[in-house]
N, C-alpha and C positions, 0 to 999 in steps of 0.2 A: 636889488634889481633882478631881472630875469636871468636865471642861470641855466646853462645847458649841462649835459653830461650823459655819457653812455653808462648804463647800469650793467656792469660785468656779470653780476649774479643773474639777472634776468635774461641776458643774452647767451651766456655760456653755461648756465646751470650751476654756477658756484654760489657761494654765500657772501661774496663781496658786494659792497654797496656801490654807489656811484663813484666815479673816479675822484670826484671832489670829496665826497664823504669818506672814501677809503683813505684819503690822505689826511683826514682830520685827526687831530690829537691835541696834546697840550700846546699852549703857546698862543699869543695874541696874533690876530690877523694884522698885517702891515697896512698903514694908511699912506696917503700920498707923501707926507713928510718923511716917512720911513723909506719909501721908494727912492726919494731924492738922496737921502743920507746913504742908502745902500749903494746907489750908483756912484756917489763920490768916494765911498770907501773902496769900491771896486776899481775906480779910476786911479786912486792913490796906489793901490797894490799893483795895478798893471804898470804904472809909470815906474815904480820901484823895481819891479822885475825886469822890465825892458832896459832900464838904466844899468842894472847889474849885468844883463846879457851883453850889452855893448862893450862892457869891460873885459869879458872873457871870450867873446865870439863876435865876429863881424857878419855872421849869417843873418840875413833878413828873415829867413824862414824860422830860425830858432827864436829870434826876437819876437816874431809874430805869435808863435805858439806860446811862449812864456807870458806875453802880454794878455792873451786870451785866458789862460789859466789863472793869471793873477787877478784879472777882473772878476771872474766868477768866485775865486777864493775870497776876495775882499767882500763881495756881496754876502756870501755864505757866512763868513765870520761875523759880519755886522748883524745879520738876521738872528743867528744863534745867540750872540752876546746880548741882543736886545729882547730876548725871550720869545722870539717868533719860531713857529714850526717851519723849518726850512723846506721840507718836502711839500707841505701845503702851500706855502708862499710861492714856490717855484712851479707848482702844479705838476708834480711828478707822479700823479696817480696812475694806476693801471687802466688799460683799455682792452676791450675784446679783440680777438684776432681779426675780425671783420674791419676794424678801424685801420689796421695796418695795410690791408688790401686797398682800401680807399686812399690811404696816404701814398702808396706806391703809384696809383693811377694819377693822383693829383701831381705828384712829383714829375711824372713823365709829361703830363699836360703842360706844366709850367716850364719844363725843360724845352719843349718845342716853342713856347712863348719866348723864352730867353734866346733861342736860336734866331727867331724872327726879329726880335728886338736888336740883335747884333747887326743884322743886315740893314734895318731901318735907321738905327741910331749910330751905327759905326762900331768897330771892334773895341773891346775893353782895353785901352792902352795901358792902364795901370796894372791890370791883371797880367797882361802879357809881359810887362817889364818885371813884375814880381816873380813870375815863373822862370823867365829866362835867366834871372840872376842866381838861381839855385844851381850850385855846382857840387857834384859828388853825390854818392848814394845816400850818405847820412843826412845831408841837407835836404835832399828830395824826400826822404822818409819823414823828416820833421815837417816839411811843407805839407805832405799828404795828410799826416795826422792833424795838423793845425787846421787845414782847409776843409777836409772831408769829414772829420770826426769832431774835433774840439769846437770849431766855429759853429756848426749847427746846434750842438748841445748848449753851448754857452749863450749864443745869441737868442735862441728860442727861450731859454730859461729866463733871460733878462727881459725880453720884450713880450713875447706871448705869455710867458709865465708870470713874472712879477708885475710888470707894468699893466698889461691888459687885464690880469686878474684883479688888480686893485681898482682899475677903471670900471670894470664890469659891476663891481659892488656899489658904484656911485652913479653910473650913467646907463642908459639903454645900451644893449649889447652892440648895436651898429656904431654908435658913437665911440664906444671903447675900442672896437676893432679899427675904426678909421683913425683915431688919434694915435694908436699904436703903430699903424701902418705909416703915418706921417713921420713919426719918430724913427722908424726903421728905415724909411726912404732917405731921410736926411743924413742918417749915419753913413750911407753909401755915397755921399758926395753929391755935388750939383748935377753931374752928368747922369747918374743912375737913380736920382731921387724919385722921378716920376714912375719909372718902370718898377722899382722895388716897392713903391707905394701900392701900385696895382697888384703886384705879385703877392703882397702881404694880405690883401683882402680875403681871398679864399683860404689862405693858411690860418688867418685869425678866426674865420668862421668855423673851420674844422676844430680848432682849439676850443672855441666856445662850446660847440656842441658835444665835444668829447670830454671837456673838463680836464684835459691833460695836454701837456706839450709833446708827448711822445709821437703822435702822428705828425706834428709840425717838424719835429727833428728828422723824421724819415724823409719828408718832402725836401727839407733843406739839404740833407746829406746827399740825396739823389742828385740834386742840381749842382751842388759843389763838387761832388766826386766826378761826375761826367764832364763838367766844365773844366776841371783840372786836367783830366785825362786828355781832353781834346787839345788843350793848350800845350801839354807836354808832347803830344804826338805831332803837333804842327812845328815844333822846334823854334828856333830863333827867327821870328818873322816880324818885320817892321809893320806896325799898324797902317802907316801911310801907303805901304805897298800892296795892301789887300784891295782887290778890285772884284766887283761882281758883274756878271754878264747881263745882257739885256733881259728885261722881264723879271729881274731878281726882286725888285721892290714889290711888284704885284703878287709874286709867289709868297714873299715874306708876309705881306699883309693878309693873304688868304690863310696861311699857316697860323698867324696870330689870332685871327677870328675863330678858326676851328679849335685852337688850344683854349681860347677863352670860353667857348661853349662847352668844351669837355670839362674844364674846371668847374663851370657852373653846374653841370650835371653831377659831378662828384659831390659838390656841396649839397645838392638836393638829396642825394642818397645818404649822405651823412646826417642830414636833417631827419630823414625817414628812419634811419637806424636808431638815432637818439630818441625819436618819438616812440618807437616800439619798446625801447628800453624803459622809458618813463612810464608807459602804460603798464608794463610788466611789474615795475617797482610799486606802482600804486595798487595793483591787484594783490601783490604779495603783502603789502602793508595792511590792506583791507582784510585779507585772510587771517592775519595775525590778530587784528583787532576783534574779528568775529570769534576766533577761538578763545580770546581772553574774555569776551562777553559771555560766551557759553560757560566758561569755567566759573565765572562769578555767579551765574544763575544756578549752577549745580551746587 
């Protein structure tokens, strides 16, 4: 099916191919069966590590961090053991620096969308409880690493990398993005399913057009890091005690619409950047073929 991808060589002047091609190498591409098996392998490893964590520590933050690491570790072990190229399957290809600029913009746009959704849908009670239970510097450091660093890398590798990548090879890109967004939304529970489904759509688009999860990781990390800092700064607050002033709903709705338009514009620019890269790649391949033809004639 149709594949996107920034061409780093044509954008930055290097000799690298597209992010997808640059990650290519030995190993079979995973199919849907392999994705399911990889997820169950990751789940088994995550459950094992979290069970071990509860025996040595009662820290929820440490358990969360080990569970995230175990999930990705189980997936990587399965992919490697079954002869798949891990970097290619998880879409770890390089992207040009312009892609990171777009990712930061998208991250800020979705951060405002998250803020508006908090007013419209209510504060995230589970997140507040998770943060307030962390005690001591060591536990808060583990929580920061797990939420702001490990979770963005691991979740994007599993969803936008492995799952969406496989779906893109079998479905039109919009269907692949939507199905992945549904899975990502459901993972966040009933209360957050709709918001994170919508949140995932522009992130999935940028991933498709870049051929790499690196921009998505930046978007995810920006949202998680700022969200965590705001919860830590607010201290121990009961979700039921949070009240908004008159007009808060209309302001939140306005912010949500502006953030949605901003995210749309970022996707348009990502599409344009990928289009320029693809044209440059075709021109470069045409030059190589022309040179080869002239050499044969001589």
